[in-house]
C-alpha positions in Angstrom: 103.3 89.7 122.4 104.9 91.9 125.2 105.9 95.5 124.7 109.6 94.7 124.2 108.9 92.0 121.5 106.3 94.3 119.9 108.8 97.1 119.8 111.5 94.8 118.4 109.1 93.7 115.6 108.1 97.2 114.7 111.9 98.2 114.5 112.6 95.1 112.3 109.7 95.9 110.0 110.9 99.6 109.7 114.4 98.5 109.0 113.1 96.1 106.3 111.1 98.8 104.7 114.1 101.1 104.7 116.3 98.3 103.0 113.6 97.6 100.4 113.3 101.3 99.6 117.1 101.6 99.2 117.2 98.5 96.9 114.5 99.9 94.8 116.0 103.3 94.5 119.3 101.7 93.5 117.3 99.9 90.7 116.4 103.2 89.3 112.6 103.6 90.4 111.1 106.8 91.6 109.9 106.7 95.1 106.5 108.4 95.2 105.4 107.7 98.7 106.3 105.9 102.0 103.8 104.7 104.6 100.9 106.6 102.9 97.6 106.3 104.6 94.3 106.6 102.9 91.3 104.7 101.7 91.2 102.7 105.0 94.7 101.3 104.6 98.4 102.0 104.4 100.8 101.6 101.5 104.3 100.8 102.7 106.0 102.1 99.5 104.7 103.5 96.1 107.2 103.5 93.3 107.2 104.2 89.6 109.2 103.1 86.6 108.5 103.8 83.0 104.9 104.5 83.5 104.2 101.5 85.8 103.3 102.2 89.4 104.0 99.5 91.9 102.4 99.4 95.4 105.0 97.7 97.5 104.0 95.6 100.6 107.0 94.7 102.8 107.1 91.6 104.8 109.8 91.0 107.2 110.4 87.3 108.0 112.2 85.7 111.0 110.9 82.2 110.2 109.3 80.1 107.4 106.2 79.2 109.2 103.8 81.4 107.1 104.0 81.9 103.4 104.3 85.6 102.7 101.4 85.7 100.3 99.1 83.7 102.6 100.0 86.4 105.4 98.2 88.9 103.1 94.8 87.5 103.5 91.6 88.8 102.0 91.0 91.6 104.5 94.6 92.9 104.1 94.4 92.8 100.4 91.2 94.7 100.5 92.8 97.4 102.5 95.6 97.5 100.2 93.5 97.8 97.1 91.4 100.5 98.7 94.4 102.4 99.7 95.9 102.1 96.2 92.7 103.4 94.6 92.7 106.3 97.1 96.3 107.1 96.3 95.6 107.1 92.5 92.5 109.2 92.9 94.5 111.8 95.1 97.6 111.9 93.0 96.3 110.8 89.6 99.6 110.0 88.0 99.6 109.3 84.4 100.3 105.6 84.5 100.3 102.8 81.9 100.0 100.0 84.5 99.6 99.4 88.2 100.7 96.3 90.1 101.2 95.0 93.7 104.7 94.0 94.6 105.5 92.1 97.7 109.1 92.3 99.1 109.9 89.6 101.4 112.9 90.4 103.7 114.6 87.5 105.3 115.9 88.8 108.7 117.5 85.6 109.9 121.0 86.3 108.6 123.1 89.2 107.7 123.0 90.6 105.3 119.2 90.4 105.0 118.1 89.2 101.6 115.0 90.4 99.7 112.9 88.2 97.5 110.5 90.0 95.0 107.1 88.8 94.2 105.8 91.0 91.3 102.2 91.1 90.4 101.6 89.4 93.7 97.8 89.7 93.5 95.1 91.1 91.4 93.1 94.3 92.3 90.0 93.1 90.4 
């Protein structure tokens, strides 16, 4: 990937995160963190609604060649889980439940659409 296409991909990912954050805020969640780094990983978004914290991984898509969940392989899942545990230790919110949510943003047509995969994977 050359510098120009790398920059375009980064901008697309940033815009996808922004659109997901806006959609979640409109749905009534509290946004607790964005692009939080810790525990050897990064959490795109951390949100809370009614005692349930969701760690949100945003995947911007320009084609259908890779399943969004398959693109979050064991190494990436491990980093997300470690980051989530570090976030919980650092901020210790009083939560009833924790889950991982994957937001798949289809960037091929305007307006971009978002598909939600709640409880996308288990931290155990």
